[in-house]
C-alpha positions as CSV (number, residue, x, y, z in Angstrom):
1,X,190.7,25.9,257.8
2,X,192.1,28.9,260.2
3,X,189.7,32.2,260.0
4,X,191.1,35.3,260.4
5,X,189.6,37.2,263.6
6,X,189.6,40.0,261.9
7,X,186.7,37.5,260.0
8,X,185.5,36.6,263.2
9,X,185.2,40.0,264.5
10,X,183.3,41.4,261.5
11,X,180.5,38.7,261.8
12,X,180.3,38.9,265.2
13,X,179.8,43.0,264.9
14,X,177.0,42.1,261.7
15,X,175.2,39.4,263.9
16,X,175.0,41.5,267.1
17,X,173.9,44.7,264.7
18,X,171.2,42.9,263.2
19,X,170.0,41.2,266.8
20,X,170.5,43.8,269.2
21,X,171.6,47.5,267.3
22,X,174.8,49.0,267.2
23,X,175.2,50.0,270.9
24,X,175.3,46.5,272.0
25,X,178.6,45.4,270.0
26,X,180.9,45.0,272.3
27,X,183.4,47.7,272.6
28,X,186.6,45.7,271.0
29,X,184.0,44.7,267.9
30,X,183.7,48.4,267.3
31,X,186.8,49.7,267.5
32,X,187.8,51.4,264.5
33,X,190.5,50.5,262.3
34,X,193.8,52.2,261.9
35,X,193.3,55.4,259.4
36,X,194.0,54.3,255.7
37,X,194.4,56.1,252.2
38,X,191.7,56.0,250.0
39,X,191.3,56.7,246.7
40,X,189.1,59.4,245.4
41,X,186.5,57.2,243.7
42,X,185.8,55.5,246.7
43,X,184.8,58.6,248.7
44,X,181.0,58.6,249.7
45,X,178.7,61.6,251.4
46,X,176.4,60.6,253.7
47,X,173.8,62.2,255.3
48,X,170.7,61.9,257.5
49,X,167.9,63.8,259.1
50,X,167.0,62.7,262.8
51,X,164.5,60.4,261.3
52,X,167.6,58.5,259.5
53,X,170.2,58.9,262.2
54,X,170.6,55.6,263.8
55,X,170.5,53.8,260.2
56,X,173.0,56.2,258.7
57,X,175.2,55.6,261.9
58,X,175.2,52.2,260.9
59,X,175.3,52.5,257.3
60,X,178.8,54.9,258.0
61,X,180.5,52.2,260.1
62,X,179.3,49.3,257.5
63,X,181.2,51.7,255.0
64,X,184.2,52.6,256.3
65,X,185.5,49.1,258.3
66,X,183.5,46.8,255.9
67,X,183.5,48.0,252.6
68,X,186.5,50.1,252.6
69,X,185.0,53.5,251.7
70,X,186.2,56.9,252.8
71,X,183.3,58.2,254.4
72,X,182.5,62.1,254.4
73,X,179.3,62.2,256.9
74,X,177.5,65.6,256.2
75,X,175.5,65.1,259.0
76,X,173.0,65.1,261.3
77,X,175.5,64.0,264.5
78,X,172.5,63.6,267.1
79,X,168.4,62.6,267.4
80,X,167.6,66.0,267.7
81,X,165.3,67.3,264.8
82,X,166.9,69.2,262.0
83,X,165.3,69.7,258.2
84,X,166.2,67.3,255.9
85,X,166.7,69.3,252.9
86,X,169.5,70.9,254.4
87,X,171.4,67.6,255.2
88,X,170.7,66.4,251.3
89,X,171.8,69.0,249.4
90,X,174.9,68.8,252.1
91,X,175.7,65.2,250.2
92,X,174.2,66.1,246.9
93,X,176.6,69.2,246.9
94,X,180.0,66.8,247.7
95,X,178.9,64.6,244.5
96,X,178.1,67.2,242.4
97,X,181.8,68.6,242.9
98,X,183.5,65.5,242.9
99,X,184.7,65.5,245.8
100,X,182.5,62.4,246.5
101,X,182.2,59.8,244.0
102,X,178.5,58.5,245.4
103,X,176.3,59.9,248.1
104,X,173.7,58.4,250.2
105,X,170.7,60.2,252.3
106,X,168.4,58.6,255.2
107,X,165.5,60.1,256.3
108,X,162.0,58.5,257.7
109,X,160.8,57.7,254.4
110,X,163.5,58.8,251.8
111,X,160.6,60.9,249.7
112,X,161.8,64.4,250.7
113,X,165.7,63.7,250.6
114,X,165.1,62.6,247.5
115,X,163.7,65.8,245.9
116,X,165.8,68.0,247.9
117,X,169.1,66.2,246.5
118,X,167.9,66.0,242.8
119,X,167.5,69.9,242.9
120,X,171.6,70.2,242.7
121,X,172.8,69.6,239.5
122,X,174.6,67.1,238.5
123,X,172.7,64.8,240.9
124,X,170.7,61.6,239.9
125,X,169.1,60.6,243.4
126,X,167.2,57.5,243.4
127,X,164.9,56.4,246.2
128,X,165.2,53.0,246.4
129,X,163.3,50.3,248.9
130,X,164.7,46.7,247.5
131,X,167.8,44.9,245.7
132,X,165.7,45.7,242.0
133,X,165.4,49.0,242.2
134,X,169.2,49.5,243.5
135,X,170.0,47.6,240.4
136,X,167.9,49.4,238.1
137,X,169.1,52.8,239.4
138,X,172.5,51.7,238.8
139,X,172.6,49.7,235.4
140,X,169.8,51.8,233.8
141,X,169.9,55.3,235.7
142,X,173.6,56.2,236.5
143,X,172.1,57.0,240.1
144,X,175.2,58.7,242.2
145,X,172.9,59.6,245.0
146,X,171.4,56.6,247.0
147,X,168.1,57.5,249.2
148,X,166.6,55.5,251.8
149,X,163.7,55.1,254.2
150,X,164.7,54.3,257.6
151,X,161.1,53.4,258.5
152,X,160.7,51.5,255.2
153,X,163.9,49.2,254.9
154,X,165.5,47.6,257.9
155,X,169.3,47.4,258.3
156,X,170.1,44.1,256.9
157,X,168.5,45.2,253.9
158,X,170.0,48.5,253.5
159,X,173.3,47.4,254.0
160,X,172.6,45.0,251.1
161,X,171.3,47.6,249.0
162,X,174.5,50.1,249.8
163,X,176.6,47.4,248.7
164,X,174.8,46.7,245.2
165,X,174.7,50.8,245.2
166,X,178.6,50.8,245.3
167,X,179.4,48.0,243.2
168,X,176.9,47.9,240.4
169,X,178.1,49.6,237.1
170,X,176.2,51.5,234.8
171,X,175.3,49.6,232.0
172,X,175.6,52.5,229.1
173,X,174.4,51.8,225.6
174,X,170.7,52.7,225.1
175,X,170.7,54.3,228.6
176,X,173.5,56.3,227.8
177,X,171.3,58.0,225.9
178,X,168.0,58.5,228.1
179,X,170.7,59.8,230.7
180,X,172.1,62.5,228.6
181,X,168.4,63.6,228.2
182,X,167.9,63.4,232.4
183,X,171.1,65.8,232.4
184,X,170.0,68.0,229.5
185,X,166.7,68.4,231.5
186,X,168.2,70.3,234.5
187,X,169.9,72.6,232.0
188,X,166.7,73.4,230.2
189,X,168.4,71.9,226.8
190,X,165.9,72.2,223.9
191,X,165.1,68.9,222.5
192,X,165.6,67.1,226.1
193,X,161.9,66.0,225.5
194,X,160.7,62.3,223.8
């Protein structure tokens, strides 16, 4: 069986990234693919503070090159210190506006970015640490923004969690009523308790 060269390059790139980090990958293996048109439902906003910058770079490349999603990079673009609420809010606004169907925020622990993103109406940001929390966030809570802590999850786990976040469907049913109650809370609707 002949394996396509692109698949071999992808596997080598992933192995090198896991072992040595993204800067160690050979130039030919990390060359950006030709631009392609991506439907709006496959657009993801991603952002991080300085604590999540390296993981954000790895995930942005995974999203574009391996998963075929268009990426709206909301920053930061260096390791210089920035305020996580600014970047989390930028991602949340892209999702709330409909310009992106999903969002990902990364800081050192993920907690502050989760809090900031959830202040934007229409956003349901879930801080996840493993596959089980990602699956629950999508299936039961219809989370549209994923928060990750760069000091909490390693690159391999983060990549797996992003894949799950983008491919797991909301189950609806009894969960639909509960998600509506969450959204009612942000609108200050009466009867949202219970």
